[in-house]
Structure formats: C-alpha cells, structure tokens
C-alpha positions in Angstrom: -14.5 -8.5 16.2 -17.3 -8.5 13.6 -17.9 -4.8 14.3 -14.2 -3.9 13.7 -14.2 -5.9 10.4 -17.4 -4.1 9.3 -15.8 -0.7 10.1 -12.6 -1.6 8.3 -14.6 -2.7 5.2 -16.6 0.5 5.3 -13.4 2.6 5.4 -11.9 0.5 2.6 -14.9 1.0 0.4 -14.8 4.7 1.1 -11.2 4.8 0.2 -11.8 2.9 -3.1 -14.6 5.4 -4.0 -12.2 8.4 -3.3 -9.6 6.7 -5.5 -12.2 6.2 -8.2 -13.0 9.9 -8.2 -9.3 10.8 -8.1 -8.0 8.5 -10.9 -11.2 8.0 -12.9 -11.3 4.2 -12.3 -12.1 2.1 -9.2 -9.2 -0.1 -8.2 -10.2 -3.7 -8.7 -8.5 -5.2 -5.7 -5.9 -4.8 -2.9 -3.0 -5.4 -5.4 -4.3 -2.5 -7.6 -4.2 -0.1 -4.6 -0.8 -1.3 -3.6 0.4 -0.7 -7.2 -0.9 2.9 -7.1 0.9 3.4 -3.8 4.1 2.0 -5.3 3.9 4.3 -8.3 3.3 7.2 -5.9 6.3 6.3 -3.7 8.6 5.7 -6.7 7.7 9.3 -7.7 8.3 8.9 -11.5 4.7 9.3 -12.5 2.5 7.0 -14.4 4.1 5.0 -17.3 4.2 1.5 -18.6 6.0 -0.8 -16.3 7.3 -4.3 -16.9 5.9 -7.3 -15.1 9.0 -7.3 -12.8 8.6 -3.5 -12.1 5.0 -4.0 -11.3 5.9 -6.7 -8.7 8.6 -4.4 -7.3 6.1 -1.5 -7.1 3.8 -3.7 -5.0 6.7 -4.6 -2.8 7.6 -0.9 -2.3 4.0 -0.2 -1.4 3.8 -3.0 1.2 7.1 -1.9 2.8 5.9 1.7 2.8 2.5 1.1 4.4 3.9 -1.4 6.9 6.7 1.1 7.8 3.9 3.2 9.5 4.0 0.5 12.2 7.7 0.1 12.2 7.9 -3.2 10.4 10.2 -1.7 7.6 12.5 1.3 7.4 13.6 3.0 4.2 17.2 2.0 3.7 17.9 4.2 0.7 17.3 5.0 -3.0 19.4 3.2 -5.6 21.0 4.8 -8.6 17.8 4.3 -10.7 15.7 6.1 -8.1 14.0 3.0 -6.6 13.6 2.8 -2.9 14.9 -0.1 -0.8 13.6 -1.1 2.5 15.0 -3.1 5.5 13.0 -5.2 7.8 12.9 -3.7 11.3 10.7 -6.2 13.1 9.3 -9.5 12.2 5.7 -9.6 11.0 3.4 -11.8 13.0 2.3 -15.0 11.3 -1.2 -14.4 10.0 -3.6 -16.3 7.7 -4.4 -14.7 4.4 -7.5 -12.9 5.7 -5.6 -11.4 8.6 -2.8 -10.4 6.3 -5.3 -8.6 4.0 -6.9 -6.8 7.0 -3.4 -5.7 8.2 -2.6 -4.3 4.8 -6.0 -2.6 4.4 -5.6 -0.9 7.8 -2.2 0.4 6.9 -3.2 1.5 3.4 -6.1 3.5 4.9 -3.7 5.0 7.4 -1.2 5.8 4.5 -3.8 7.7 2.6 -4.9 9.6 5.7 -1.4 10.5 6.8 0.6 10.7 3.6 -1.9 11.8 1.0 -4.4 13.6 3.2 -7.2 11.6 1.6 
C-alpha cells in the first residue's frame, strides 16, 4: 500500500511539473488541476470566470475524470455550451485522503488518455 501511494505521488508530481512547463505556472493543489481540466472540457478557452463558474468547472472536471471509470456519463451540452453529467454508478464511501487518491489516479489517467501528456 505504501509503495502504491509513493508511485501515485511520484506520478502526480511529474504531472504537476509537465503542467508547469505547459502553462508557465505550477498548479498549487488538486483543485487547481481540476479547474484546468474544467476549462479544457468547457472548450471556450481561458477567460475570467465568476466564483460560481469556477465551482462549476471543478464539477465538470470531477465528472469527466471519474467518467473514465464509468461513474459519470455525459448527458449533453446546454444552450450555453456547458456540459452536464449524469451519475452512472454510486461512488464508494471514502475518507478525504482516499477521495484525493481516487481523483489523482483519474486525473493522471485523463492527461495520459485525453491530452497525451
């Protein structure tokens, strides 16, 4: 278990370094990376977002990365161009550290599969 956690953390740090090179600034935390994914998935480019839009972008990112394991499915795009997701299967109940690990694993997979990072 400790070895897997160490491998995950090494992959995570490698991803953060690649993002730093790509965008010119190292994301400060998990939410920052989720925000970047949300902006990518929205597909409207970088701009100023309201506090509510930032929250929605993080939600989009969580749904997108967890869709890689079938937890969510894209339901459609609304008239404003925002994606909407539907729960496909219930997430297991995890403590906060396990939730973070699950998200990190899926984010790494997202960048490998979707962005070819």
